Residue, then its C-alpha position, 0 to 999 in steps of 0.5 A: m710286842k708281837k707274840r712268840k712264833a716258831l718254825k713248825k719244823g727245824l731243830h732244837l740244837y745244843e746252842g753252845k752260846e754260853l762259851s762266848k756270849d758274856f764276853p764284850i766285843t774287844s777291838i784288835n789291831a790289824s796285822s802287818v799284812t792285810v789281804y782284800p779279796l775282790s770278790q767277798h760278796i754276791g755279784a760281780p767282783a770289785e775292780p782295783l783302783v790301786k796298783a803295786g807300789d801305791r800308798v793307801l789310807k785307812g778307809q780308802m776305797i781300793a776297789k770299786a763295784g764291778g757292776f750293779v750287783s757288786a760292792p766296793v772294797h776299802s783298806s782297813v789300814s794305811g800302808t803300801v800295796k805290795s801286789i794284786e794277786n790270787r789268794r786263797v779264801v775261806n771256801g778254798s777258792s783262789v780269788k784275785s786280791i789286793v795285798v797291803e803292807n800295814d805301816g802301822l800309822d793308821e792314817e785315815v782318808e779325809g773325812m773318815g770318822v767325822k760325825s754327820n747328820p743323815d737327816e740332812l740327806s735325801p733318801q737317794e743320797l742315803l742309798q748312795k752313801i750305803k753303796d759307797a761304804g761297801i756294805v753287804g749282808l753280814g748275816g753270811a750271804g754277802f748280798p750288796t745292801a744298797v741293791k737290796l734296798s733298791p727293789k723295783n717296788a720300793d713303795e710297796v714294801d710294807t715290812l722291814i725285818i731286822n734279823g736278830c735271831e742268830c740261830e746258828p749254834y755257838l755264834t754270839v756276835d750279833y747278840r753282843i752287837m744288839l746288846e752293846k750297840g742297840e741305840q745305833i741299830v735303831k737309829a740306822v733303821r730309822q734312816v732305812q725307813r726313809i729309803l723304804p717310806n711305807a715299811k714298818a720295821v719289825f725286829g725278829i729276835e729269838d727268846n734266848k736273847n731276852d736281854s737284847i730284846k729289852v735293850i732294843k725295846g728301850f731305844i724304840k720311841p712311841d712314835d717310831n713305826m717299829d715293833i719287836c717280834e719275839l720268836k721261839t728259839k729254833y733252828p733255822q728260824g733266822g733263815e730269810r724265808s722262815l723269818i719272813y713267814a714267822v713275822t708276816g705269814r707270807k711265803i716265798n720260794s726260790k724264784m722269788l725275792p723278799a720284795d715280792a712278799k713286800c719285805v726287806v730283811l737286814n741283819s742286825s750287824t748290817c744295820f750297825a754297819i749302816y749306822n757307821a756309814l751314815y753317822e760316822n763316815i766309816p766304810l765297812i772295814y771291820r768285821y765283828m766275829t765270834v771265836t769259840g768252841d772247845g778247841v779255843n783257849q779263850c773264847n771271845n767276840f772281836k772287832v777285826p780289821l778286814g784283811c787280817s788272817h784267821q790265824y792272826v785272829a785265833e792267836k788273839c784268843g791265846g791260840l787253839k788247843d792241842g788236839v783240834v780236829k775241826i775248824i769252821s768259818g761260820g756256823p756249825m750248820t752252814g759254815f765252811a770247814m777250814s784246812n788252813l787258817d792262813v786266809p783273810v777275814q772278809k766281809t762275810s766272816a762271822s766266826i772261827l769255831a774250833f772243836t776237838e771232836d768231829d762227830v761227822a767224820s767219825v761216823e761212816a755213812t750207811n744206807c738210808i733206812h727210810c726213817g723219815r726223820c729228814v722229812s720231819v725237820c725240813p723247813s722247806n717241806l721237802v722229802p730229802q731221802m728221795l731228792a738224794k736218790t735223784v742226785k746219786r742217779n745224776n737225774y737232775s731234772a727229777f731233782e728239780d721237779m721234786g722241788g730240790m731248788e727250794c732247799v735252803q741248805c740249813g743242814c737239818c736233814s744231814y744233822i738228823c740223819p741216823a745213816r749220816i748221809p751227806l744230804t745237804h752236800l748232795f743237794n748243793v751238787g744237785k742245785a749247781e747242776v740244775r743252774k749249770e744246765s739252765n745257763k747252758q740253755k740261756s746261752k743257746e737262746v742268746n746265740 
């Protein structure tokens, strides 16, 4: 096992994991109506394969990938397509979605759940099966996994990193999956190594998860080309760039892909989804989620059929307490604040966090006092207070020149700022404006 490593910068945060970490994953049944957004991944939206009035089966592909960087969508229930219409999703945007009325019969598409031996498949067939299963990165980004496993320099990739950090406070579902499904994760990694034949697999797991480290270690065989890198607990250790540097010592920037550093990074939950696809013939129709926070009546970790509403999931924990002032989808540092729980659980939904206090909203932002705390915690070695000034002045070229595009949106600067300046939000604005201008220039060159 590799020695412990840690970020030089970043934060030691209150973890809050004790609220839910000891609760085993509990399966819940699907709701009476399920909603499947066609864009729940990075890349082109999926294209519907069904229409209103069609009957669908559990596990059936109801939308195909809309391009190379895209992913198909499958129904988590059997029932009837009610409509294809725009529906609100977690981030507040309106997305074209397939709405299915659940008939409660759970009739499955032929072959689903039938055990198979992926050793009999070629690497290309493994890749196709992962693609057809609609698997995307379950660490939050939602990048199509089959695309990630198809780098141009596949033979040069020498390190496959399994991200088991789950460094966001409160979230515990990846921890539970490693604890409960360790054998399946290791089996999936062996198959991924057939796709990336020259890659050693390294599990990057923080040292606040010693029991999951022991579980994974127990399933690694002596002849496996695998290792565990025990990392010191620090946020945002699980960020892709930070993790690659911690495990390999290699650095990447915003213009590079992990494959440029001869690495591929997969989340531990993504590996379990790969196992389900290759060994059980189950596409990505479930999302494993943590429901926690001081505003939840009974914290828990759930196996949730995709398409159920967040409200439905929260009710399975006995509902939320009176006096909840903030609800977040995802982690408290990088997640989305939710004004409405009537939005569907999708592939990238990691949690529901409910709090009775909102430290951010309760304090009004003041002027920067140039204390330098934001500089001391930035994992990308940026100067956040100077970047903030460029955005406020709409000077986006200066923002880019000062390295603003290297911001990883971890939120460390906003968290530590005594003036409560919304630094991460400002940098999101700056990055969006830089990309907008870049797209304009590309459009002009084409025309």
